[in-house]
N, C-alpha and C positions, 0 to 999 in steps of 0.2 A: 226637143225644146232645150235651149241653153239654160243651165242652172246658174242663177245669180245669187251670190251670197247675201245673207241678211244685212250685212254691214255695207253693202253697196249703197252709196248715196242716192242713186237713182230709184232705189226701192224704199227709201226712208219715208216716202209720203204716205204710204198705207197706214202707218201708225197714227196719222192725223187726217184720215181721208175726209171725215165729216167737217173738220175745220177748214181743209183745203177747199171743199165744195162750197162752203158758205162764204169764204172770204175772197178767193181768187177772182180777178175781174174777168168779164166776158170779153168778146172780141167785136169790134165795130162791124155793123152791117156792111159797110163799104168794103171792108177786107174780106168778109165771107163771100160776098157777091163777086168780087174780083177773082178769087180763087176758083170759083165755079164757072166763071165766064167762058163760054165756048166749049165746055165739057158736057157732053150729053149722056155719057155712060155712068156705070157704078162708081161709088166713092168708098174708099177705105181710110179711116182715120186711125193712125198708128200712134202708140203712146198716148192714148186718148184720156187717161186720167179718170176723173169723175164725169168727164163729158162736157166741159165748158165749150169747146169747138164742136164737138159731136152733135150737141143739141141744136146749135145754130145751123149745122149742115142738115140735120133731120127735119128742121122746119121748112127747108126748101127742097129736099129730095127724099124719096122713099128708098128703103132698103140699105141704109148705111151700115157697113160693117165696122165695128170699132174694136181695135186691138190694144190690149193693155197687159203688161207683165204682172202687175201688182194685184193680188186677189182682193185686198182692202179697197183699193180704188175701183176695181172692176165690179164690186158688189153695189157701188153707187151708180156706176155707168149703166148697169143692167136695168136700172129703174126708168130710163128714158124710153118712152114708148116707141115701138117699131125698130129698135136697135138690135143688131146682132152682135152681142159682145163676146169676144173670143180672147183666150190667153195667148200671148205671143209678144214679139218684139220687132223692131225694125230689122234685126238681123235674121229673124225667122217669123215670117208673116204667114199665118195659117189660111192662105187662100191659093188657088191654083195659078199657073202660068197665065198671064194675060188676062186675069179676072177682072181688072178694074181699069178705069180711064183716068182716075185721080187718086193719088195718095197724099193725105195731109198729115202734118205733124205740127203740134202747137206746144211751145215750151219743152221740146223734147230732143231735137236733133243734136244738141251739145252733149247728150249722154251716150250717143251711139258710137259704134266702131264704123268710121266713115267708109272704108273700102267695102267691108261686108254689107253694110246697110245700103250703100249705093247700088251694089250688084243685086241685092235681094229685092229692092223696091223696083228696080228696072225689070226684074223677072215677072213681077205680078202686074205690071202695067201693059195694057194693050196699046199698040202704036195708032195714032199719036197719043202719047201718054204724058201726064203732067205730075210733077212733085211740088207740093206747096208747103212751105215752112213759114212759121209765124212765131213771133215773140211779142209779148207785152213788156214794155220797159217803163219804169217810173222816170219822169222827165227831169233830168239834171239841171234844166234851165231855172227851176224853182229852188231858191235857197233853202226852204223848209224841207224839200225832198232830199237835198244833199245832207241836211242834218239827220233825217230819218234813216238814210242809208248808212251814215256813220254809226248811229245807234244800233242798227242791225248787225254791223260788223262783218258782213259776208259779202261775197262776190256773186251777183246775179249771172246766170247762164255759165256757171263753172268758170268765171273769169274771162269769158270770151265776149262780153258785151261790146266793148269797143271794136273788136275785130269784126263781129257780125254786122254791126251798124255801118261801119265804114267800107268794108270789103265784101260783105255778104258771107253766108255760111259756106264752109268747105263741102263740096259735093263732087264725087268723082264720076268719070266716064261710066256709062254712056249718056250722062246728063250734059247738056250744054250750058251756055252762059244764062245768067238769071235776069229776070225782070224784077223790079223792086217797087213796092208801094209803101209809103209811110203816112200814118193817119194819126193826128194828135186829138186827144179827147180827154175828158174828165170822168173819173169814176167817183161818184158821190156815195159815201158810206157814213157809218157812225163810228165812234171811238172803239166800241167793242169789236166791230168788224175790222178796224185797222189793227187792233191787237191780235185778232185771229189770223189776219193776213201775215203778220210777222210770225206768228206760230206755225204757219204752214210752210215756212222757208226751210229747205233741207238742212241749211247750215245752222238753223236754229233748233230744229227737231233733234239733231244728233248731239246737242251740247248737254253737259251735265245739268241737272235740274236747277241748281243754284245760279248758274250762268244764264240759263234760259229765262228764269224769273227775273234776273237783273235786266236782261234785254227787254223783255215784255213790259216791265215797269217803265223803263226809259221811253218806249214806244207809246205807252198810254199817256205819259206826261206830255209828249209832243202832240198827240192827238187832241188832248184837252186844250192845249194852247191853240191849235189850228181850228177847232170846232166853231162853227157859226152859232148864232143865237138859237137855232132850231136843233143843234146838236149834230149837224151834218159836217163831215170833213171832205173837202175837195181834194182828191188825189190825181194830179195830172199824169197821163200816160202818153207814150208814143208807141203805136203798134207798127212793127216792121214786118212786112210779109214778102216772101220771095217765091217766084214761079220758075221752075226749071222744066224744060221740055227734053224728051229723049232725042238724041241726035241720030 
């Protein structure tokens, strides 16, 4: 198994696993159904985190294998009934050749070594095999969301957001051209959950405590401005999903 150093941003989430699980948005049913459409065999969810996508897959299919490199995240992932949670990564998936019909990754492909991951995921897929990649993005069409992003002061998806949205993620042979689905929806939360969402961002987690406190204070102020009479905050998202088939 590849050893990843503790200061790797991809492994920063474990320190805030409970916060991540509480605050991060789920994935729309339409997206999950689209990823599974036409797939009859086993499913492996890689970079599964605390199981936001894994749980939705498990609600539709039995025997989901979830692969996650971070032990803190994996401890929460293992709580999902019927899940086989394993240590691993997109570059080293702990399943045999041709063991699955679908590999999914949510909020994770931008962390991988693309040539190695492409080859490794092709190895574990049985033909015809599918790779499904998903990202939730806050909708920049909303001026308040633009202000929220400025307060956070980081770049979603390791700065690849615009490229992924317009061109699709970079995936190498033996995968072919992708299909794309975009779903707009609202995540309704409260102010405390909005602050927790900010605290779960990798570029907030790794900041010095004083800077992190400043960011979270600004986010709370924005949340209180946005909150309705019932205390709820409407956070608009666009979910981008991509399907790649083996050539």
